[in-house]
C-alpha positions as CSV (number, residue, x, y, z in Angstrom):
1,M,0.0,0.1,0.0
2,R,1.2,3.6,-0.5
3,L,1.4,6.2,2.0
4,R,-1.6,8.0,0.5
5,T,-3.7,5.0,1.4
6,Y,-2.5,4.8,4.9
7,L,-3.2,8.4,5.5
8,I,-6.7,8.2,4.2
9,I,-7.3,5.3,6.5
10,L,-5.7,7.0,9.4
11,V,-7.9,10.2,8.9
12,T,-10.9,8.1,8.5
13,C,-10.3,6.2,11.6
14,T,-9.7,9.2,13.6
15,M,-12.6,11.5,11.9
16,T,-15.3,8.9,12.2
17,P,-15.6,8.7,15.8
18,L,-15.4,12.6,16.1
19,A,-18.2,12.8,13.6
20,V,-20.3,10.4,15.5
21,V,-19.7,12.1,18.7
22,A,-20.6,15.4,17.1
23,V,-23.8,14.2,15.7
24,A,-24.8,12.7,19.1
25,A,-24.0,16.0,20.8
26,A,-26.0,17.9,18.3
27,W,-28.9,15.4,18.7
28,L,-28.8,15.7,22.4
29,A,-28.9,19.4,22.3
30,A,-31.9,19.5,20.0
31,S,-33.7,17.0,22.2
32,G,-33.1,19.3,25.4
33,E,-34.1,22.2,23.5
34,H,-37.3,20.5,22.2
35,A,-37.9,19.6,25.8
36,R,-37.5,23.0,27.1
37,A,-39.6,24.4,24.4
38,T,-42.4,22.0,25.2
39,V,-42.4,22.9,29.0
40,E,-42.4,26.7,27.9
41,M,-45.3,26.2,25.7
42,Q,-47.1,24.2,28.4
43,R,-46.5,27.1,30.8
44,L,-47.7,29.6,28.3
45,A,-50.8,27.6,27.6
46,A,-51.8,27.3,31.3
47,A,-51.3,31.2,31.7
48,A,-53.4,31.8,28.9
49,G,-56.0,29.5,30.1
50,G,-56.0,31.3,33.5
51,A,-56.4,34.6,31.9
52,M,-59.3,33.4,29.6
53,E,-61.0,32.0,32.6
54,V,-60.7,35.3,34.7
55,A,-62.1,37.3,31.5
56,I,-64.9,34.8,31.0
57,G,-65.7,35.2,34.8
58,E,-65.7,39.0,34.7
59,R,-68.2,38.9,31.7
60,L,-70.4,36.3,33.3
61,V,-70.6,38.4,36.6
62,L,-71.5,41.6,34.4
63,A,-73.9,39.6,32.2
64,R,-75.7,38.2,35.4
65,A,-75.8,41.7,37.2
66,M,-77.0,43.4,33.9
67,A,-79.7,40.7,33.6
68,S,-81.1,41.2,37.1
69,A,-80.7,45.3,36.9
70,P,-83.9,46.7,38.5
71,D,-84.3,49.2,35.7
72,L,-85.1,46.4,33.4
73,V,-86.5,43.8,35.5
74,T,-88.9,45.4,37.8
75,R,-89.6,48.8,36.0
76,G,-89.0,47.8,32.4
77,D,-87.3,51.2,31.9
78,R,-85.1,50.6,28.9
79,A,-83.7,54.0,28.8
80,A,-82.4,53.7,32.2
81,F,-81.1,50.3,31.5
82,E,-79.3,51.7,28.4
83,R,-77.6,54.3,30.6
84,L,-76.6,51.6,33.0
85,A,-75.3,49.5,30.3
86,R,-73.2,52.2,28.5
87,N,-71.7,53.3,32.0
88,A,-70.8,49.6,32.6
89,A,-69.4,49.3,29.3
90,A,-67.3,52.4,29.6
91,A,-65.9,51.3,33.1
92,T,-65.1,47.7,32.2
93,G,-64.3,47.9,28.4
94,I,-66.7,45.2,27.7
95,D,-69.4,45.8,25.2
96,I,-73.0,44.9,26.3
97,I,-75.9,43.9,24.2
98,A,-79.4,43.2,25.2
99,A,-82.3,41.8,23.4
100,N,-85.8,41.1,23.9
101,H,-87.6,37.5,23.9
102,A,-87.8,37.7,19.9
103,G,-84.1,38.3,19.7
104,E,-84.4,42.0,18.8
105,Q,-81.5,44.2,20.3
106,F,-82.7,47.1,22.2
107,V,-79.2,48.1,23.7
108,N,-76.0,47.7,21.9
109,T,-73.0,49.7,23.4
110,W,-71.0,49.2,20.1
111,V,-73.6,51.4,18.3
112,P,-73.1,55.1,19.4
113,E,-76.0,56.4,21.5
114,G,-79.0,57.7,19.6
115,R,-78.2,55.7,16.5
116,P,-80.4,52.9,15.3
117,I,-79.2,49.3,16.0
118,N,-79.1,47.5,12.7
119,A,-78.7,43.9,13.7
120,A,-80.6,40.9,12.6
121,P,-82.9,39.4,15.2
122,S,-81.6,36.2,16.9
123,P,-84.7,34.4,18.2
124,D,-82.9,31.0,18.4
125,L,-80.2,32.4,20.8
126,A,-83.0,34.2,22.9
127,E,-85.0,31.1,23.2
128,R,-81.8,29.0,24.2
129,T,-81.0,31.6,26.9
130,I,-84.4,31.7,28.2
131,A,-85.0,27.9,28.3
132,D,-81.6,27.3,30.0
133,G,-82.1,30.2,32.5
134,R,-78.3,30.7,32.6
135,P,-75.6,32.6,30.6
136,Y,-73.8,30.7,27.8
137,L,-70.7,31.3,25.9
138,I,-71.0,31.8,22.1
139,P,-68.2,30.4,19.8
140,L,-65.6,32.9,18.4
141,Q,-66.7,34.9,15.3
142,P,-65.5,38.1,13.7
143,S,-66.6,41.3,15.4
144,P,-68.7,43.5,13.1
145,R,-67.0,46.5,14.5
146,T,-63.3,45.6,14.6
147,G,-63.1,42.4,12.6
148,E,-61.3,40.7,15.3
149,L,-62.3,37.3,16.7
150,V,-64.6,37.8,19.7
151,S,-67.0,35.7,21.7
152,A,-70.1,36.6,23.7
153,I,-71.8,35.7,26.8
154,R,-75.6,35.6,26.6
155,S,-77.6,35.8,29.7
156,E,-81.4,36.0,30.2
């Protein structure tokens, strides 16, 4: 054999274990990074879930309070109820929509005060809310005002 052949064999024998070790180290590093990323994603998901639970809880409390407002329940004073709803919306940043049994909106804090509410009636939602007697969450849908995905809580 020639010297060149011996050198090639020598380099191959010394470099192959180094290459195997380098590949194994890279594999372990990537696996560790994947595990750290997975833990971080789980932590973020738990935090987001907690924040959503708080936001939904706030809206449920507001929906129940508005549904039992004396201006609406005992007196049927829709103007006073609308003032209350607009004040609550301004204080909380949560828009409030109230509808009658036929699903026709009579208060909508998205719509400027004094302007007509141009919304199609939702009798099926009204019937479901009245039948259940408790608020429920509506799936995400695009907001007509902002185009962002929003949800709603319906309350009797």
